[in-house]
DRENPA-3360 file (N, C-alpha, C; in nm, 2 decimals, always signed):
BEGIN
1 = MSYSEELL = -0.88/+1.94/-1.10/-0.90/+1.98/-0.94/-0.80/+2.04/-0.90 ~ -0.84/+2.14/-0.80/-0.70/+2.19/-0.72/-0.73/+2.16/-0.59 ~ -0.61/+2.17/-0.55/-0.62/+2.12/-0.38/-0.52/+2.24/-0.32 ~ -0.57/+2.25/-0.17/-0.51/+2.34/-0.10/-0.40/+2.32/-0.05 ~ -0.31/+2.40/-0.06/-0.16/+2.42/+0.00/-0.19/+2.31/+0.16 ~ -0.28/+2.39/+0.20/-0.33/+2.34/+0.36/-0.32/+2.18/+0.36 ~ -0.41/+2.11/+0.31/-0.45/+1.98/+0.28/-0.32/+1.89/+0.23 ~ -0.24/+1.97/+0.11/-0.13/+1.88/+0.08/-0.01/+1.87/+0.18;
9 = RGLEIKAR = +0.01/+1.98/+0.21/+0.09/+2.00/+0.32/+0.10/+1.86/+0.45 ~ -0.06/+1.90/+0.49/-0.08/+1.80/+0.63/-0.05/+1.67/+0.55 ~ -0.12/+1.60/+0.44/-0.04/+1.46/+0.43/+0.07/+1.44/+0.39 ~ +0.17/+1.52/+0.36/+0.29/+1.49/+0.31/+0.38/+1.51/+0.46 ~ +0.30/+1.57/+0.57/+0.36/+1.57/+0.69/+0.32/+1.43/+0.80 ~ +0.23/+1.38/+0.74/+0.18/+1.26/+0.77/+0.24/+1.14/+0.74 ~ +0.28/+1.16/+0.60/+0.34/+1.05/+0.55/+0.48/+1.02/+0.60 ~ +0.53/+1.16/+0.63/+0.69/+1.13/+0.68/+0.65/+1.06/+0.86;
17 = QIRKDVVI = +0.58/+1.14/+0.93/+0.55/+1.06/+1.01/+0.54/+0.89/+1.04 ~ +0.45/+0.88/+0.94/+0.42/+0.73/+0.88/+0.55/+0.63/+0.85 ~ +0.62/+0.71/+0.80/+0.78/+0.66/+0.75/+0.85/+0.67/+0.88 ~ +0.86/+0.75/+1.00/+0.91/+0.74/+1.13/+0.86/+0.64/+1.19 ~ +0.74/+0.63/+1.23/+0.70/+0.49/+1.26/+0.72/+0.37/+1.22 ~ +0.73/+0.35/+1.06/+0.80/+0.21/+1.03/+0.91/+0.20/+1.05 ~ +1.03/+0.31/+1.09/+1.18/+0.29/+1.14/+1.11/+0.23/+1.29 ~ +1.06/+0.27/+1.37/+1.02/+0.27/+1.50/+0.98/+0.08/+1.51;
25 = SIGVGVAG = +0.87/+0.09/+1.43/+0.87/-0.09/+1.39/+0.96/-0.19/+1.39 ~ +1.07/-0.17/+1.35/+1.14/-0.21/+1.27/+1.25/-0.23/+1.38 ~ +1.28/-0.13/+1.49/+1.40/-0.10/+1.56/+1.51/-0.12/+1.52 ~ +1.60/-0.19/+1.61/+1.74/-0.23/+1.62/+1.80/-0.35/+1.58 ~ +1.85/-0.41/+1.48/+1.89/-0.56/+1.48/+1.80/-0.63/+1.41 ~ +1.68/-0.61/+1.39/+1.57/-0.69/+1.34/+1.55/-0.66/+1.17 ~ +1.53/-0.75/+1.10/+1.51/-0.71/+0.96/+1.39/-0.69/+0.93 ~ +1.36/-0.61/+0.85/+1.22/-0.55/+0.80/+1.18/-0.48/+0.69;
33 = HIGGANSA = +1.09/-0.51/+0.64/+1.09/-0.39/+0.49/+1.07/-0.28/+0.47 ~ +1.18/-0.23/+0.49/+1.16/-0.09/+0.50/+1.17/-0.01/+0.38 ~ +1.20/-0.09/+0.30/+1.24/-0.01/+0.16/+1.10/-0.03/+0.07 ~ +0.99/-0.14/+0.08/+0.89/-0.16/+0.00/+0.76/-0.07/+0.10 ~ +0.81/-0.05/+0.24/+0.72/+0.05/+0.32/+0.71/+0.16/+0.26 ~ +0.85/+0.21/+0.28/+0.85/+0.37/+0.27/+0.84/+0.43/+0.12 ~ +0.83/+0.31/+0.05/+0.81/+0.38/-0.16/+0.65/+0.39/-0.17 ~ +0.60/+0.31/-0.02/+0.41/+0.33/-0.09/+0.37/+0.43/+0.02;
41 = ADIVTALY = +0.42/+0.46/+0.12/+0.39/+0.54/+0.22/+0.27/+0.66/+0.18 ~ +0.35/+0.73/+0.12/+0.28/+0.86/+0.02/+0.14/+0.78/+0.01 ~ +0.15/+0.69/-0.06/-0.02/+0.62/-0.16/-0.10/+0.60/+0.00 ~ -0.05/+0.52/+0.09/-0.14/+0.46/+0.20/-0.18/+0.58/+0.26 ~ -0.10/+0.65/+0.29/-0.15/+0.81/+0.36/-0.24/+0.87/+0.32 ~ -0.24/+0.88/+0.16/-0.34/+0.94/+0.10/-0.49/+0.88/+0.11 ~ -0.46/+0.75/+0.12/-0.62/+0.66/+0.14/-0.66/+0.65/+0.26 ~ -0.62/+0.64/+0.36/-0.64/+0.67/+0.52/-0.69/+0.80/+0.52;
49 = FYKMKHDP = -0.58/+0.89/+0.52/-0.64/+1.06/+0.58/-0.66/+1.12/+0.46 ~ -0.72/+1.08/+0.35/-0.82/+1.12/+0.26/-0.89/+1.07/+0.21 ~ -0.90/+1.01/+0.10/-1.00/+0.93/+0.04/-1.05/+0.82/+0.12 ~ -1.05/+0.74/+0.16/-1.11/+0.62/+0.22/-1.20/+0.66/+0.33 ~ -1.34/+0.62/+0.33/-1.46/+0.59/+0.41/-1.41/+0.53/+0.55 ~ -1.35/+0.50/+0.64/-1.33/+0.41/+0.73/-1.36/+0.50/+0.91 ~ -1.36/+0.40/+1.04/-1.37/+0.40/+1.11/-1.34/+0.32/+1.20 ~ -1.21/+0.43/+1.27/-1.11/+0.34/+1.38/-1.22/+0.28/+1.50;
57 = KNPKMKDR = -1.31/+0.32/+1.54/-1.40/+0.29/+1.65/-1.48/+0.19/+1.60 ~ -1.47/+0.18/+1.49/-1.55/+0.10/+1.43/-1.51/+0.00/+1.26 ~ -1.45/-0.08/+1.29/-1.36/-0.12/+1.19/-1.45/-0.23/+1.11 ~ -1.54/-0.25/+1.12/-1.63/-0.31/+1.05/-1.73/-0.29/+1.02 ~ -1.71/-0.14/+1.02/-1.86/-0.08/+0.96/-1.90/-0.14/+0.81 ~ -2.02/-0.13/+0.83/-2.06/-0.21/+0.68/-2.05/-0.11/+0.57 ~ -2.03/+0.00/+0.56/-2.04/+0.06/+0.42/-1.90/+0.16/+0.42 ~ -1.82/+0.08/+0.45/-1.65/+0.12/+0.45/-1.58/+0.08/+0.39;
65 = DRFLLSKG = -1.48/+0.16/+0.30/-1.41/+0.18/+0.21/-1.33/+0.07/+0.24 ~ -1.28/-0.07/+0.17/-1.16/-0.15/+0.21/-1.06/-0.12/+0.14 ~ -0.93/-0.18/+0.21/-0.79/-0.12/+0.18/-0.71/-0.28/+0.18 ~ -0.66/-0.33/+0.10/-0.59/-0.46/+0.10/-0.46/-0.45/+0.07 ~ -0.37/-0.49/+0.14/-0.20/-0.48/+0.13/-0.17/-0.64/+0.04 ~ -0.19/-0.62/-0.06/-0.14/-0.76/-0.14/+0.00/-0.79/-0.12 ~ +0.09/-0.67/-0.11/+0.19/-0.72/-0.12/+0.24/-0.71/+0.06 ~ +0.19/-0.79/+0.14/+0.19/-0.82/+0.25/+0.29/-0.83/+0.33;
73 = HVAILQYA = +0.42/-0.84/+0.28/+0.55/-0.80/+0.35/+0.56/-0.73/+0.40 ~ +0.50/-0.60/+0.33/+0.53/-0.46/+0.41/+0.45/-0.43/+0.50 ~ +0.38/-0.53/+0.62/+0.28/-0.50/+0.69/+0.33/-0.39/+0.82 ~ +0.44/-0.34/+0.79/+0.47/-0.26/+0.89/+0.43/-0.11/+0.84 ~ +0.40/-0.07/+0.74/+0.35/+0.03/+0.66/+0.25/+0.07/+0.72 ~ +0.13/-0.06/+0.68/-0.04/-0.07/+0.72/+0.00/-0.04/+0.87 ~ +0.06/-0.09/+0.97/+0.04/-0.12/+1.10/+0.07/+0.06/+1.15 ~ +0.17/+0.08/+1.07/+0.20/+0.25/+1.12/+0.07/+0.37/+1.10;
81 = TLAEAGYF = +0.02/+0.32/+1.00/-0.09/+0.43/+0.93/-0.21/+0.39/+1.02 ~ -0.26/+0.26/+1.07/-0.37/+0.22/+1.15/-0.34/+0.29/+1.26 ~ -0.22/+0.29/+1.31/-0.21/+0.34/+1.46/-0.20/+0.49/+1.47 ~ -0.17/+0.52/+1.36/-0.18/+0.72/+1.35/-0.38/+0.73/+1.28 ~ -0.38/+0.66/+1.25/-0.53/+0.65/+1.24/-0.63/+0.66/+1.37 ~ -0.56/+0.61/+1.46/-0.63/+0.56/+1.59/-0.67/+0.42/+1.62 ~ -0.66/+0.32/+1.50/-0.69/+0.17/+1.54/-0.65/+0.13/+1.67 ~ -0.53/+0.14/+1.70/-0.46/+0.10/+1.81/-0.35/+0.16/+1.85;
89 = PIEDLKTT = -0.29/+0.19/+2.00/-0.22/+0.25/+2.04/-0.09/+0.26/+1.97 ~ -0.02/+0.37/+1.91/+0.11/+0.39/+1.84/+0.23/+0.35/+1.95 ~ +0.24/+0.33/+2.05/+0.34/+0.26/+2.14/+0.31/+0.11/+2.09 ~ +0.23/+0.08/+2.06/+0.23/-0.11/+2.02/+0.31/-0.12/+1.93 ~ +0.33/-0.03/+1.84/+0.41/-0.06/+1.67/+0.56/-0.12/+1.77 ~ +0.62/-0.08/+1.86/+0.70/-0.12/+1.88/+0.73/-0.29/+1.95 ~ +0.60/-0.34/+1.94/+0.57/-0.48/+1.98/+0.59/-0.55/+1.84 ~ +0.60/-0.46/+1.70/+0.61/-0.60/+1.61/+0.69/-0.69/+1.59;
97 = KEIGSYLQ = +0.62/-0.78/+1.58/+0.66/-0.95/+1.51/+0.73/-0.98/+1.66 ~ +0.71/-0.91/+1.78/+0.75/-1.01/+1.89/+0.66/-1.13/+1.92 ~ +0.74/-1.22/+1.98/+0.58/-1.35/+2.02/+0.47/-1.29/+2.12 ~ +0.37/-1.32/+2.06/+0.24/-1.28/+2.10/+0.19/-1.16/+2.09 ~ +0.29/-1.08/+2.01/+0.19/-0.95/+1.96/+0.07/-0.96/+1.85 ~ -0.04/-0.87/+1.84/-0.08/-0.86/+1.76/-0.03/-0.82/+1.60 ~ +0.07/-0.77/+1.60/+0.14/-0.69/+1.48/+0.21/-0.79/+1.43 ~ +0.21/-0.86/+1.35/+0.31/-0.98/+1.27/+0.35/-0.93/+1.18;
105 = GHPDARKT = +0.44/-1.02/+1.12/+0.54/-0.99/+0.99/+0.45/-0.98/+0.89 ~ +0.36/-1.06/+0.88/+0.22/-1.07/+0.80/+0.10/-1.00/+0.85 ~ +0.03/-0.91/+0.79/-0.12/-0.89/+0.83/-0.24/-1.03/+0.89 ~ -0.25/-1.00/+1.00/-0.36/-1.11/+1.03/-0.49/-1.06/+1.04 ~ -0.60/-1.04/+1.01/-0.69/-1.03/+1.01/-0.79/-1.04/+1.12 ~ -0.72/-1.18/+1.16/-0.82/-1.21/+1.33/-0.76/-1.15/+1.42 ~ -0.63/-1.08/+1.39/-0.57/-1.06/+1.56/-0.57/-0.89/+1.55 ~ -0.59/-0.85/+1.38/-0.56/-0.71/+1.41/-0.65/-0.61/+1.36;
113 = PGIEAGTG = -0.68/-0.51/+1.44/-0.79/-0.43/+1.43/-0.76/-0.35/+1.28 ~ -0.87/-0.36/+1.18/-0.85/-0.28/+1.05/-0.77/-0.34/+0.92 ~ -0.75/-0.43/+0.96/-0.69/-0.55/+0.84/-0.82/-0.62/+0.81 ~ -0.80/-0.60/+0.67/-0.90/-0.66/+0.58/-0.91/-0.82/+0.56 ~ -0.76/-0.85/+0.54/-0.75/-1.00/+0.50/-0.59/-1.01/+0.54 ~ -0.59/-1.16/+0.54/-0.44/-1.20/+0.54/-0.37/-1.22/+0.41 ~ -0.26/-1.12/+0.43/-0.19/-1.15/+0.29/-0.03/-1.16/+0.31 ~ +0.04/-1.18/+0.19/+0.18/-1.16/+0.20/+0.18/-1.25/+0.12;
121 = SLGQGLSI = +0.10/-1.36/+0.13/+0.17/-1.49/-0.03/+0.12/-1.43/-0.16 ~ +0.22/-1.38/-0.19/+0.23/-1.28/-0.33/+0.16/-1.33/-0.42 ~ +0.03/-1.21/-0.48/-0.02/-1.25/-0.55/-0.17/-1.26/-0.57 ~ -0.20/-1.29/-0.44/-0.34/-1.32/-0.39/-0.45/-1.21/-0.38 ~ -0.38/-1.06/-0.31/-0.46/-1.00/-0.27/-0.58/-0.93/-0.39 ~ -0.54/-0.95/-0.51/-0.60/-0.85/-0.58/-0.74/-0.97/-0.62 ~ -0.71/-1.08/-0.58/-0.84/-1.18/-0.59/-0.93/-1.16/-0.52 ~ -0.85/-1.15/-0.38/-0.95/-1.13/-0.25/-1.03/-0.98/-0.28;
129 = GLGMALGL = -0.98/-0.89/-0.33/-1.04/-0.73/-0.34/-1.12/-0.77/-0.42 ~ -1.14/-0.83/-0.53/-1.20/-0.85/-0.64/-1.33/-0.91/-0.57 ~ -1.34/-1.00/-0.50/-1.40/-1.07/-0.41/-1.50/-1.00/-0.34 ~ -1.41/-0.89/-0.29/-1.48/-0.80/-0.19/-1.60/-0.69/-0.27 ~ -1.52/-0.64/-0.36/-1.57/-0.56/-0.46/-1.71/-0.58/-0.46 ~ -1.72/-0.74/-0.58/-1.85/-0.79/-0.63/-1.92/-0.79/-0.51 ~ -1.89/-0.84/-0.38/-1.98/-0.87/-0.29/-2.06/-0.71/-0.24 ~ -1.95/-0.63/-0.24/-1.99/-0.47/-0.21/-2.13/-0.45/-0.32;
137 = KADKIDRK = -2.12/-0.47/-0.43/-2.20/-0.46/-0.58/-2.35/-0.56/-0.54 ~ -2.34/-0.66/-0.50/-2.47/-0.77/-0.50/-2.52/-0.67/-0.36 ~ -2.44/-0.62/-0.28/-2.54/-0.59/-0.15/-2.56/-0.44/-0.19 ~ -2.54/-0.37/-0.31/-2.59/-0.26/-0.33/-2.53/-0.13/-0.22 ~ -2.39/-0.17/-0.20/-2.31/-0.06/-0.13/-2.18/+0.00/-0.20 ~ -2.24/+0.13/-0.22/-2.14/+0.19/-0.31/-2.04/+0.25/-0.23 ~ -1.96/+0.16/-0.25/-1.79/+0.16/-0.19/-1.71/+0.11/-0.22 ~ -1.57/+0.15/-0.24/-1.44/+0.13/-0.33/-1.37/+0.01/-0.23;
145 = VYVLVGDG = -1.30/-0.09/-0.33/-1.19/-0.16/-0.27/-1.06/-0.13/-0.30 ~ -0.95/-0.10/-0.22/-0.85/-0.03/-0.35/-0.70/-0.17/-0.28 ~ -0.64/-0.21/-0.38/-0.57/-0.33/-0.34/-0.44/-0.25/-0.41 ~ -0.30/-0.27/-0.29/-0.16/-0.23/-0.31/-0.11/-0.31/-0.38 ~ -0.04/-0.31/-0.48/+0.02/-0.44/-0.53/+0.19/-0.41/-0.59 ~ +0.25/-0.52/-0.60/+0.39/-0.43/-0.60/+0.42/-0.47/-0.76 ~ +0.54/-0.42/-0.80/+0.57/-0.47/-0.96/+0.65/-0.58/-0.95 ~ +0.71/-0.64/-0.85/+0.77/-0.77/-0.84/+0.66/-0.86/-0.83;
153 = EIAEGQIW = +0.57/-0.86/-0.75/+0.46/-0.92/-0.72/+0.35/-0.96/-0.84 ~ +0.35/-0.87/-0.99/+0.26/-0.89/-1.07/+0.35/-1.01/-1.18 ~ +0.44/-1.04/-1.13/+0.52/-1.18/-1.23/+0.41/-1.29/-1.16 ~ +0.32/-1.26/-1.05/+0.26/-1.40/-1.01/+0.13/-1.39/-1.12 ~ +0.12/-1.52/-1.18/-0.04/-1.54/-1.26/-0.15/-1.50/-1.17 ~ -0.16/-1.52/-1.09/-0.31/-1.48/-1.02/-0.32/-1.36/-1.02 ~ -0.26/-1.28/-1.02/-0.32/-1.14/-1.04/-0.36/-1.11/-1.14 ~ -0.30/-1.19/-1.29/-0.36/-1.12/-1.42/-0.51/-1.22/-1.45;
161 = EAAMAASA = -0.52/-1.33/-1.35/-0.64/-1.37/-1.34/-0.76/-1.32/-1.28 ~ -0.69/-1.24/-1.20/-0.77/-1.17/-1.12/-0.82/-1.01/-1.21 ~ -0.73/-0.97/-1.31/-0.74/-0.85/-1.38/-0.83/-0.90/-1.48 ~ -0.83/-1.01/-1.55/-0.90/-1.05/-1.64/-1.02/-1.07/-1.60 ~ -1.08/-1.13/-1.47/-1.21/-1.13/-1.45/-1.28/-1.00/-1.36 ~ -1.18/-0.92/-1.31/-1.23/-0.81/-1.30/-1.29/-0.70/-1.41 ~ -1.23/-0.75/-1.51/-1.26/-0.66/-1.66/-1.39/-0.73/-1.67 ~ -1.39/-0.87/-1.68/-1.52/-0.92/-1.72/-1.64/-0.92/-1.66;
169 = FKADNLVA = -1.64/-0.85/-1.52/-1.76/-0.83/-1.42/-1.72/-0.70/-1.42 ~ -1.69/-0.60/-1.50/-1.71/-0.48/-1.51/-1.67/-0.38/-1.37 ~ -1.62/-0.46/-1.31/-1.63/-0.45/-1.16/-1.53/-0.26/-1.13 ~ -1.62/-0.15/-1.14/-1.58/-0.03/-1.14/-1.58/+0.04/-0.99 ~ -1.58/-0.06/-0.88/-1.56/+0.00/-0.78/-1.42/-0.08/-0.75 ~ -1.34/-0.16/-0.81/-1.23/-0.19/-0.77/-1.11/-0.08/-0.81 ~ -1.01/-0.07/-0.74/-0.91/-0.02/-0.78/-0.76/-0.05/-0.74 ~ -0.68/-0.08/-0.79/-0.57/-0.13/-0.81/-0.46/-0.02/-0.77;
177 = ILDKNTLQ = -0.36/-0.02/-0.69/-0.24/+0.06/-0.70/-0.10/-0.01/-0.74 ~ -0.06/+0.03/-0.77/+0.07/-0.07/-0.86/+0.22/+0.04/-0.78 ~ +0.28/-0.07/-0.67/+0.40/+0.05/-0.64/+0.50/-0.01/-0.72 ~ +0.54/+0.13/-0.80/+0.65/+0.04/-0.93/+0.78/+0.13/-0.87 ~ +0.84/+0.04/-0.80/+0.98/+0.13/-0.73/+1.07/+0.03/-0.82 ~ +1.08/-0.07/-0.89/+1.18/-0.13/-1.00/+1.25/-0.25/-0.90 ~ +1.25/-0.24/-0.78/+1.33/-0.34/-0.70/+1.25/-0.46/-0.64 ~ +1.34/-0.57/-0.65/+1.28/-0.67/-0.56/+1.39/-0.72/-0.46;
185 = ANGAIADR = +1.36/-0.86/-0.38/+1.46/-0.87/-0.30/+1.59/-0.90/-0.37 ~ +1.56/-0.95/-0.46/+1.72/-1.02/-0.47/+1.78/-0.93/-0.58 ~ +1.72/-0.81/-0.62/+1.80/-0.71/-0.70/+1.67/-0.61/-0.83 ~ +1.74/-0.60/-0.95/+1.62/-0.49/-1.01/+1.51/-0.58/-1.07 ~ +1.37/-0.53/-1.09/+1.28/-0.60/-1.15/+1.33/-0.66/-1.30 ~ +1.40/-0.55/-1.39/+1.41/-0.53/-1.55/+1.52/-0.65/-1.53 ~ +1.63/-0.70/-1.43/+1.70/-0.79/-1.45/+1.68/-0.95/-1.42 ~ +1.58/-0.90/-1.33/+1.52/-1.04/-1.29/+1.39/-1.14/-1.34;
193 = FDTNPISP = +1.27/-1.07/-1.35/+1.17/-1.13/-1.41/+1.11/-0.99/-1.43 ~ +1.15/-0.94/-1.54/+1.11/-0.79/-1.61/+0.95/-0.78/-1.65 ~ +0.88/-0.71/-1.59/+0.76/-0.73/-1.57/+0.69/-0.60/-1.65 ~ +0.77/-0.54/-1.70/+0.78/-0.39/-1.81/+0.73/-0.49/-1.95 ~ +0.68/-0.35/-2.03/+0.60/-0.25/-2.02/+0.48/-0.26/-1.90 ~ +0.45/-0.19/-1.82/+0.37/-0.24/-1.72/+0.18/-0.15/-1.77 ~ +0.23/-0.04/-1.83/+0.04/+0.02/-1.86/-0.01/-0.05/-1.99 ~ +0.05/-0.08/-2.10/+0.01/-0.14/-2.20/-0.05/-0.31/-2.16;
201 = KWESFGWE = -0.01/-0.37/-2.05/-0.05/-0.48/-2.02/-0.19/-0.45/-1.96 ~ -0.20/-0.37/-1.85/-0.34/-0.33/-1.79/-0.44/-0.26/-1.90 ~ -0.38/-0.25/-1.98/-0.49/-0.15/-2.08/-0.51/-0.29/-2.14 ~ -0.46/-0.37/-2.23/-0.48/-0.49/-2.29/-0.58/-0.57/-2.20 ~ -0.58/-0.60/-2.08/-0.65/-0.65/-1.97/-0.84/-0.55/-1.96 ~ -0.81/-0.46/-2.01/-0.96/-0.36/-2.01/-0.96/-0.26/-1.89 ~ -0.80/-0.21/-1.85/-0.87/-0.16/-1.70/-0.81/+0.00/-1.76 ~ -0.88/+0.07/-1.69/-0.85/+0.18/-1.72/-0.72/+0.25/-1.62;
209 = VMEIDGHN = -0.60/+0.28/-1.72/-0.53/+0.30/-1.64/-0.47/+0.46/-1.64 ~ -0.37/+0.48/-1.51/-0.35/+0.63/-1.49/-0.18/+0.61/-1.45 ~ -0.11/+0.68/-1.43/+0.03/+0.65/-1.42/+0.06/+0.78/-1.35 ~ +0.13/+0.77/-1.25/+0.16/+0.92/-1.17/+0.30/+0.90/-1.09 ~ +0.37/+1.01/-1.01/+0.47/+1.01/-0.96/+0.40/+0.97/-0.83 ~ +0.42/+0.88/-0.79/+0.39/+0.80/-0.65/+0.48/+0.87/-0.49 ~ +0.54/+0.98/-0.48/+0.54/+1.05/-0.41/+0.50/+1.23/-0.39 ~ +0.42/+1.24/-0.52/+0.37/+1.38/-0.54/+0.23/+1.38/-0.48;
217 = MEEIISAL = +0.20/+1.41/-0.37/+0.06/+1.39/-0.29/-0.05/+1.46/-0.39 ~ -0.05/+1.59/-0.46/-0.14/+1.63/-0.53/-0.18/+1.53/-0.67 ~ -0.06/+1.44/-0.71/-0.11/+1.34/-0.83/-0.17/+1.24/-0.78 ~ -0.11/+1.20/-0.65/-0.19/+1.10/-0.59/-0.33/+1.11/-0.57 ~ -0.36/+1.23/-0.47/-0.48/+1.21/-0.44/-0.60/+1.27/-0.58 ~ -0.53/+1.30/-0.66/-0.62/+1.37/-0.81/-0.65/+1.24/-0.89 ~ -0.55/+1.12/-0.87/-0.58/+1.00/-0.97/-0.67/+0.89/-0.89 ~ -0.71/+0.95/-0.74/-0.77/+0.90/-0.64/-0.91/+0.95/-0.68;
225 = DRAGDIKE = -0.91/+1.06/-0.68/-1.06/+1.08/-0.72/-1.09/+1.11/-0.87 ~ -0.99/+1.07/-0.98/-1.06/+1.05/-1.07/-1.09/+0.86/-1.09 ~ -1.06/+0.80/-1.04/-1.07/+0.69/-1.02/-1.18/+0.66/-0.96 ~ -1.23/+0.74/-0.91/-1.39/+0.74/-0.87/-1.53/+0.79/-0.97 ~ -1.50/+0.85/-1.06/-1.54/+0.85/-1.15/-1.54/+0.76/-1.28 ~ -1.48/+0.67/-1.28/-1.46/+0.57/-1.42/-1.56/+0.48/-1.37 ~ -1.62/+0.45/-1.46/-1.77/+0.35/-1.47/-1.74/+0.22/-1.61 ~ -1.79/+0.13/-1.56/-1.78/+0.04/-1.62/-1.67/-0.08/-1.65;
233 = KPTVIIAN = -1.54/-0.06/-1.56/-1.45/-0.12/-1.56/-1.35/-0.07/-1.46 ~ -1.23/-0.18/-1.38/-1.19/-0.13/-1.29/-1.08/-0.05/-1.32 ~ -1.00/+0.01/-1.23/-0.90/+0.10/-1.25/-0.79/+0.08/-1.21 ~ -0.65/+0.09/-1.25/-0.52/+0.11/-1.17/-0.46/+0.19/-1.21 ~ -0.36/+0.26/-1.07/-0.31/+0.37/-1.06/-0.13/+0.32/-1.04 ~ -0.10/+0.35/-1.17/+0.08/+0.28/-1.15/+0.17/+0.41/-1.09 ~ +0.21/+0.38/-0.96/+0.29/+0.51/-0.89/+0.42/+0.45/-0.91 ~ +0.47/+0.54/-0.99/+0.63/+0.52/-0.97/+0.75/+0.61/-0.84;
241 = TVKGKGIS = +0.77/+0.49/-0.79/+0.79/+0.52/-0.65/+0.97/+0.49/-0.63 ~ +1.01/+0.54/-0.53/+1.15/+0.51/-0.50/+1.19/+0.41/-0.38 ~ +1.21/+0.30/-0.40/+1.25/+0.21/-0.27/+1.30/+0.28/-0.15 ~ +1.27/+0.27/-0.07/+1.31/+0.32/+0.06/+1.31/+0.48/+0.08 ~ +1.21/+0.51/-0.02/+1.22/+0.67/+0.03/+1.22/+0.73/+0.13 ~ +1.28/+0.84/+0.17/+1.28/+0.97/+0.25/+1.40/+0.92/+0.33 ~ +1.49/+0.83/+0.34/+1.59/+0.80/+0.41/+1.67/+0.78/+0.32 ~ +1.78/+0.85/+0.34/+1.95/+0.87/+0.22/+1.96/+0.74/+0.22;
249 = FTENIVSY = +2.01/+0.69/+0.29/+2.08/+0.52/+0.30/+2.01/+0.41/+0.24 ~ +1.86/+0.47/+0.24/+1.78/+0.31/+0.21/+1.72/+0.37/+0.05 ~ +1.76/+0.47/+0.01/+1.72/+0.48/-0.13/+1.74/+0.41/-0.21 ~ +1.65/+0.33/-0.32/+1.73/+0.24/-0.43/+1.82/+0.16/-0.39 ~ +1.85/+0.09/-0.32/+1.92/+0.03/-0.23/+1.87/-0.13/-0.18 ~ +1.90/-0.22/-0.25/+1.80/-0.36/-0.24/+1.81/-0.44/-0.16 ~ +1.92/-0.42/-0.04/+1.95/-0.48/+0.07/+1.85/-0.45/+0.18 ~ +1.79/-0.32/+0.14/+1.68/-0.29/+0.24/+1.56/-0.32/+0.20;
257 = HNGMLTKE = +1.57/-0.40/+0.12/+1.42/-0.49/+0.10/+1.38/-0.51/+0.24 ~ +1.43/-0.61/+0.27/+1.44/-0.69/+0.41/+1.55/-0.62/+0.49 ~ +1.59/-0.48/+0.56/+1.70/-0.44/+0.60/+1.69/-0.49/+0.74 ~ +1.82/-0.45/+0.80/+1.84/-0.48/+0.95/+1.93/-0.33/+0.99 ~ +1.87/-0.29/+1.07/+1.91/-0.10/+1.11/+1.99/-0.17/+1.27 ~ +2.12/-0.06/+1.25/+2.23/-0.07/+1.35/+2.21/+0.05/+1.45 ~ +2.23/+0.07/+1.57/+2.19/+0.15/+1.64/+2.24/+0.34/+1.58 ~ +2.35/+0.31/+1.51/+2.37/+0.46/+1.40/+2.27/+0.46/+1.28;
265 = TYKQALEE = +2.23/+0.37/+1.24/+2.15/+0.37/+1.14/+2.00/+0.37/+1.17 ~ +1.95/+0.32/+1.30/+1.83/+0.38/+1.31/+1.83/+0.54/+1.40 ~ +1.95/+0.57/+1.43/+1.90/+0.72/+1.51/+1.92/+0.81/+1.38 ~ +1.99/+0.79/+1.27/+2.00/+0.83/+1.14/+1.88/+0.86/+1.08 ~ +1.78/+0.71/+1.08/+1.68/+0.72/+1.01/+1.61/+0.87/+1.07 ~ +1.58/+0.79/+1.21/+1.48/+0.96/+1.30/+1.49/+1.06/+1.25 ~ +1.66/+1.07/+1.25/+1.70/+1.20/+1.27/+1.68/+1.25/+1.13 ~ +1.68/+1.18/+1.04/+1.64/+1.24/+0.90/+1.46/+1.26/+0.87;
273 = LS = +1.42/+1.17/+0.92/+1.24/+1.17/+0.90/+1.19/+1.30/+1.04 ~ +1.30/+1.32/+1.10/+1.21/+1.43/+1.17/+1.29/+1.61/+1.09;
% end
């Protein structure tokens, strides 16, 4: 399938703005998960501004697609995206993690419009997403559930319990997207808890597997479109990404998994993203 340059360029510009919003959410002198947020920014942009059916004015619309951020510690990415989509004012991003704010360090479905579930205790999002997907099938609602997981997160056993169950129940309305940025909090995944090789694992669990460049917008939306045609089994899109993508001094730097910006680096980050 071919896509217009206008569509692709528009999504790329939106992803850059969302990365800028992520920086604004973190601010100066407060630690924030800039690395994993920016590695997945293109993917989440494609979901909200190209693929998913959703309505900022009616977040609980019955026939909406669902998105779950299983790696919920990068909540600032979803907050930035929801704000850009119109769920709440963009100015509120500056209150992230403040006492009393509805934008906390991990997503809270009770307080924040557009959040489907409280996540961030790693490994649980895929199970929740599977439950939602099977519920949609039971209610005969033809919509998808998208779950973003991390390549460090898949060391959690519950991910694979959910993977087995999704295959057993033929949950073809469930799409997992794996942000393969190769780094976790304390170093390279290959040196800490090596989850490679990734594709053969998911294939052996009965999933349709696609592997893409997670920063190539055409590859991202093409994979999302192809996932809609898969029947009788769930789909996983393995997105090869760069941790901290878009800001020169954060790319592939472990310390920016949950890093702090100074006045100087904050200014530099915004300038680079502008």
